[in-house]
N, C-alpha and C positions, 0 to 999 in steps of 0.2 A: 504494500500500500504506500502511495506516495506521501511526501510530507504535507502537501496541500490537503489531501483527503484526510489525513490524521488530524490536521488542524480543524477541518470542518467537523469531523466526528467529535472532537473535544468540545467545540462550541455548542453543538446540538446536545451533547451529554450534559454539559454544565447547565444549559437552560432547563433541561428536564429535571435535574436534581433540584434546582431552585424552585421549579414549579411544584414538585412533589414535596419540597421542604425536607429533604434528607439531610440530617444534621451530622453527616460524616463524609469525609473525602474518600470515596471508594475509587481505587485505580481502575482504569479500563485498558484492556490489552487486546490485540488481535492475535488469535491462536489458530494456526494452520491445521492442527490435528483434530479440531472439533468441527461439527457440522451444524450446530445449533447454539444460539446464545444461552449463556448461563451465568449465574452468580455462584462462585465457588469459594468455599472457606467459611469457617465459623468465627474465629477470633479476628482474623484479618481478611475480610471478604474482598474478592476481586471480581470485576465483571469481565467475562471473556466473550468476545465476538468472533465468529468464524471469518475467514478471509473471503467474504462474499460481498459483492456490490449491491447493497440494498438501495432501494429508492429512498429519498429523504422522508417521504411519508411513512413508509414501513419502518425505517430506522427509528423515527421518533416514537412510533407505537411500541416497538420492541424494547427500546430503552426505558420507556414509561413503565412497561410491564415489569422489567427487572428492578427498576428503582422502587416500585411499590413493594416488591418482595423484600428489598433491603429495609425500607422504612418500617415495615410490619414485623421485621425479624422472623421471617418465615423459616429461615434455616434453623433457628432455635426451636421452633415448633416441630420441624421435621426431626431434629435431634432427639426431642422428647419421645416422639413416636418410635424412633430407632432404638432408644434405650428400653422402652417398654417391650419392643419386639425381641430384643436381644435377651432380656431377662426371662420373658415368657415364650421362648422359642418353641416350647412343647405344646403351646396352646393355639390351635388353628384359628380360634376366634380373634386372637390378637393380630395375627397376620392379615386376616381379612379386614379388621378394623383399620390397620395401618395403611393398607392400600387405599381404602375409602377416605381416610383422613388426608392422605397426600393428594388425592383427587380434589378434595375440598379446597385445599390450598390454592391449586391452580384455578379452579372455578371462581373462587372468591377474588383472586387477583384479576382474572378476566373481567369480572363484574365491576371492579374498581376502575379498570382502564376505560371501559365504555360507558361509565356512569354519566348520565345526562347527555349522551351522544345520540345522534340520529341513526337511521338504518344504514345510510351510506357509509358512515364511519365504521359501523360494526361489520359491514361487508368487507371494507378495506382491511380491518383488523384480522378477520378470518383468513383473508388472502395472505397476510403476513405469517400467520401460523402455518398455513399450508406450504408456503415457500420454505419455511424452516424444516418441516418434515420431509419435503421433497428433496432437500439437499442431502439427506442420507442417513447419517449416523444417529442411532437411537440409544447409544450407551450413555449412562448418566450416573451421577453419584448422589448419595443421600445428603452429604454436607454441601448441597448445591440446590439451586433452582434450575429448572430446565424448560425451555420454550418449545415444547414439542408434545409427543404423546402417541399412544397406539391408536388403532382404528376405532375401537369402541370409545376410547377417551375423547378422540377428536369429534365424534358424533355428539357426545354429551356436551363438549365445550361449545360446539356450534349451536346446538339447540339452546343452550343457556344464553349465548350471546344475543340471540334474536327473541328471547323471552323478555319483554319489556316490563314485566311485573317486578315489584321490589322483592328482593331475596334476602334471607338471613345469611350472614357471612360465616358460614361454617361453624355455627355455635354448637350444634349437636356433636360434631366430631371433636371439637375442642373440649367439651365437657367430658366426653368419653375418655380422652387422653388424660386429662387431669385426674379423673377418678381412678384410672388404671395406674397412674404413677403413684397415687396415694395408697392404693392397695398393694403395690409392690413391696412396701415395708412389712406387710403382714404375711407375705408368702414365705413358706419355709422350704428351702432347697436342701437336698442331701449334701453331705460333705464332699462327696466325689464331684458333684456338679460345681460346688463353690471353688474347689481347688482347680478344677479345669478352667473355670472362668478367670481365675487369677493368672493361671499360666498363659492363657490366651492373651491377656492384657500386657504381660511382661514384654518389654522391648529387649532386643539383643544388646547386651552391655559390653561385650568383648569385641573391640575393633582390632583390625590388622591380624586376625586369627588366620593361621595357615592351614588349620585342619589336622586331625590325627591321621596318620598313615593307616591305610586299610587295604586288604587284598580284595575287598568287595564282598566278603562273606561275614566278617564280624566287625562290629564297631568298637568304639573306645570302652563301652560298658559291657562288652562281651556278647552283645546281641547281634543277630544277623542284620546286615544293612544292604541296601541297593546303592551302587555308586552311579550317580548321574554325571556324565561328562559332556561339556559343551566346548568343543575344540575351537569353534568360531569365536566365541566370547572369552575363551581362555580360563575357565574355572570349572570346578567340580563340586558336587554336593553329595552328602550321605543321606539317603532316604531310609526310613524305617522299613523293615522287611514286610510289615503288614500293609504297606502301600502298594505292593506288587499288583499290577493290573487294576489299580484303583485311582490312578491319576492320569491327567492329560497335560502335555506341555505344548504351549503355543510359543513359537520362536519368532521374534521380530528383529528389526535391524540392530538394535543395541540393548535388547532386553528379552526376557522370557517370562512367561506366566505359568504357574502351576495351578491346575484346576482339579476339583473332585470330578472324577470321570462320570459317575452316575448323574450328578447334577448337570454337568456340562452337556451330556448327550440328550438328556430329557428336556432341558430348558434352554437349548440353543445358545450355549456360550456362557451361561451363568456358572457359579461355583468356583470363582477365583479365590485361591488360598493366599497367594502372595506373588509378587513380581520381583525379580532380580534385574537391576538396571546397571549397565556398564557405561560410564562416561569417561571421555579422554581427560587425563590429568590426575595428578595426585595432590593438587593444591586445593581441592574441594574440601570444605570444612563441615563439621557437624552443625555449626551455626548457620551455614547456608541451608542445610537439610531442614532445619527447624522453621524456615520461612515458608515451606510448601504447605498448601492447604490440607494435604493428606499426611498421615504419619509415615515417616521414612527415616532410615538410619544407615550410616556407613557400616559396612561389614568388613571390608578389606580394601587395601590400597597396595598396588604393586604392578610391575611391568608397564608403568606409565598410565595406569587406569585406576579409577575408583569404582568399587562395586558397592551398591547399597540395596537394601530391601525396602519395598514399598508395600504397605498393607492396604487391602481394599477399603475404600471409604464408605461403601454401602453394604447392605445386607445381601450376601450371596447365597444363603441357604433358603430352600423353598419351604412351603408349608407342610408337605408330606413328611410324616414323622420318620420314616425309614431313611429318606434322602437327607433330611436335616441331621439325623443322628450320625450318618456317615460323614457328612461335611464337618460337623462339630468335632468329631473324634480326630479327624485329620488336622483341623485347624489348631488343636491343642498341642500338636507336635511341631508346628512351624518354627518356633523359637529354636528348638534343638537342631532342626534342619539348617536354619540360617547360620548357626554357629559353626557348622561343619564345613563351610565354604573354604576352598583351597584354590590357589593358582594352578593352572594346568598349562604346562609349557612355558616358554619364555618370549612369545611373540609380543612385540611392542608396537605402538602407533608408528606408522611409516612416515619418515620425513622426506620431503622432496629434494632437500639439499644433502649432498654427500658429506658425511662427517658431522651431521646435525641430528638432534633428537627432538621429539615433540613433547612440550610441557603444557599443562592446562590447568585452569581454575574453573570456577562456576561462571566466569565472565569472559574468558578468552582462551584461545590456544595459540601457541607460537613455537617456532623452531629456533633452537639455540645450539651452539657447538656441543659435542658430546661431553667435553670436559668442563662445561659450565653448569650452573644450577640457578634456580629461582626460588626465593623464599619470601613468605609473608610473615614478617617478624611481629607485627601487631595486628590481631584479628579485627580490631576496631577501625583500622585504616584501609582504604582502598589502594594500597601501595604494595608492590612486590619488588624486592631487590634482586638484581642480576649479579651473580658472582662468577668470576673466572677462577676455577678451582686449581689452576696451575700455579697459583701464587700471587696473581695480580689483585685478588680480592674483589671488592665491590667495584663494578665497572658500569653500573647503570641501574635504572629502575623503570617500572611500568606503573603508571598512575591512572586510575579512572577519572575522567573529567566530564563536566556537563556537555551535552551536545551543542554545537555552534549553529545558531539560527541566522546570525547576521554576517558570518564570514569574516569576523574581526579577531579571530583567535591568534593570529600570527604574532608571536612574541609575548603572548598574554601569560603563559605559564612558565615560571622560572624554577630552577633547581640549582643545587650546589655544583653541578657539573660544568656550569659556565658556558654552555652552548644552547642555541635555539633547539628545542626538542622536536622530535618527530611527532606530528599531530595526525591522529587517525580518527575518522568518524564513520558511523554506520547509519545510513538513512532509514533502514528498516526498523532497527531496534531503538533509534534515537539515542545512541550512546557514543561516548568519545573516550579516547585514551591518549596519553602522551608517553613516549618512550624516551628517556634520557640516557645519554651515553657519555662516558669519559673518552672523548675523541683522541686523547693522547695515548690511550691504552687499547682502543678498539679500532680495528681496520674498517675502512669505509665499506669494503666488500661484505664484511660480516654484518655491519649495520643495515645494508640494503637487503640482505637475505632475511634478517630478523623482521624488518619492516614489511617486506612483501609476503611473509608467511603468517603475519598476525591476522587472526580471525576473531570476531566477536561471537560470544555465546550468550544465549538468553538466560542469564542467571536471575536470581530473585530481585524484586524491587528494593532499592536501597536509597541511602541519603543522596547519592549522586544523581539518581533518577529524579528525586524531588528537586534538586538544584536545577535540573533540566526543565522541570515544570515551571520553576521560578523564571527561568530565561524565556519560556513561552509567554508567560504573563507580561513580561517586559516588552517582548517583541510585538505584542498585541496592544500596545499603548499604555501599559501599566508603568509604575515607577517604583524606585527603591528609596526608602527613608532610613537613615542611619540614626541611632540614638539609644536611649535607655527606656525601660518601662517605668513610667511615672505612677500609673495606677490603672485599675480596670473599672469599667461600669458593669455592674452585676444585675441580673434578673433571675429570680428563683434559684439563687445559689450558683449560677453559671455566668462566666464572663461573656458579655455581648459586644463590648467595645474596649479598645485599649487607648490609653492616653500616653503619647510618646513625647519624651523630652528630646526634642530634635537637636541633633548635632551634625557637624561636618567633619568627615575624616579626610585629612589633607596629606597625601604622600609627597612631600616636597623635598625629600632627601635628608641626609644626616646633617646635623649641626649641633651647636652648643646646647640649644634648648630642646632639641628632639634627636637624641642619639640613635633612636630606633628607625629614623628615616621618615617619620610622619608626626603629625600633631593633630589633636582633636580640638575643634573650636565649638564651644557651647554657644548656641544661638539664642538662649533664653526664650525659647518658644515651645509651647505645649500644643500638640495637635492630636485630635481625637479621631480615630477611625473605627468604624464598625467591623466586627469579625464576621467573615463569611461562614457559611455552613461548612463545618468540618475543617476549619483552619488548623493546619499542622504547624508544630514548632520543632526545630532541631536545636536542642540545647547543647552547650558545652558540658561534657560529662566528667565526673570525678575520675581519678583523684586530682588531676592537674587542671581540669577545666580549661584545656587548651585545644581540644579537638572534639570531633563529633563521634558518636557511636554509629557504626555502620548501618545498623538497623533501628536506631533510636529515633523515632519520628512520631511522638505522641500527639494526640489532639490537644489544642490549647483550651483545656476545660478545667473544671474544678479539681479533677484528679491530678492533672499536671501541677496546678498551683499548690496542691497539698504535698506532692512529692518534691517539687523544686520550690520550696518556700523562700529561697534566696534569689529567685529569678530576677528581681529588680536590681541586683548588684552588677549585672553583666551588660555588655553592649550587644546590639542586635541590628541586623538588616531586615527591615520589614518590607515584604513584597506586597505592593498595593495594586490591585487590578484596575482596569479601566473604569470599573463601576464604583471605585472609591472604597472598596472593601479590602481588608487584610486577607490575603490568600495563604501566605506562608511566612514564617518567621525563622530566620537563621541566626544562631548565636555567632558573634564575631569576637575572636580572640584578640585582645589588645594587651601585649606584654608590658 
């Protein structure tokens, strides 16, 4: 998608959020692997759109539908249903109720979208739903909203859309869910079931495990095992002997999925137990993993790759007791299976330059000489140092920077290497990076090979991406105000406006009065700006309060004020939109 289309999408999305009065800044991303719009994630939701050219009319309707899901916290509602279904997996009534409750969520959301609208609008909205379904993929996750549905569900949705009578908003289903959750505390489970549930919830805690050696007949505990080997992805797993002829493996480009065979065959692809994913690079961190909307964890790093497990985010077991029992019995053993992962062979990512190797993180891959290395010394900083292991030491660095919208970045980013850095930008992900080199110790030929091999990877949303959003606001007619927080205007315990003690930051070089190369002029002026819906703030984090946390981007709300009760002591850059509202606040370190 072009930069112009992304800007247009952002404008439409912002207007919809303001119209619906969503009080949180929800990121929106284009995702090529999905076929239908959805809001994904519980604690940090994100709106995903497929890479499809929607008409402006349909796009507004789709965004309105998803924004209503966000405003009403429907993912929380679906999570309660999921919890009830997980606890009462043995009760067919609960499974039936959960299906009906999820249908109610969509029907109620549809009703809110078309409320007070005429028949033509409802017809256009039904076309938007059909277009999403026609696009293909019907896979979905419970910790998400999903703009689609099966054939019966579509008939029900369309019938409801053209029923102009007033409807109750899913009250019956909601009452059933609440009652069921209350009854959950009174239910008595046998100890075997309780232990099994605990084991299923446990995440794999041992990273970098190479696995116990086995001849394929007996495992580490003396029990027979089945050795699964994937030579393409370069790893092996030990499976319990009782899994024989009970599992199905789907193999994809860089991952595999293990399924319960009975569920998979009878329910056309359901029954996912877990997924093992292999990504290029050993610089991927557990902190990166935790930003994903679904639960995942690193299992092993080696041969230039990171292997991690991803648990299914939705219920994969069916209502039938026999199939459900089979699935649950296998799922209780997934943790042990994951811990058995071992490297298979020594094949590494192939470099295009002779004498070079491929190194990667969650945000980039790059080729460097075989006797070099890259390390991220501080996980809180988007900076990776380049080392020449032959004795030359630190010879450069890679730093993530905001995307350049105005083409004025030349010479903007400085570093201790004393040369203009290599600037790289990606128009698809709207990300940027600078690569600094010590030109006295690095040949130009090596610099060119590193630069030409650099590729961006779609890693988690982080503080640099938020800086890019700030640049977008400025490019669309906004402004930046420097100063300190004087006070807040509060309504119902929440900040709704900020009073800024406006100052001017003047970088006029070193001198007797400003040895740091700048001075701050107090303008004796207080300006008040309203906070936009979902205004985010990037504070300077302890212990030194000199830099950002890579993923520390809280809302500027009462929770932030309570956690950062000394926020008035620091300097900030306030990003003001063209509408005069504060969009983002960035802490500014002043030594």
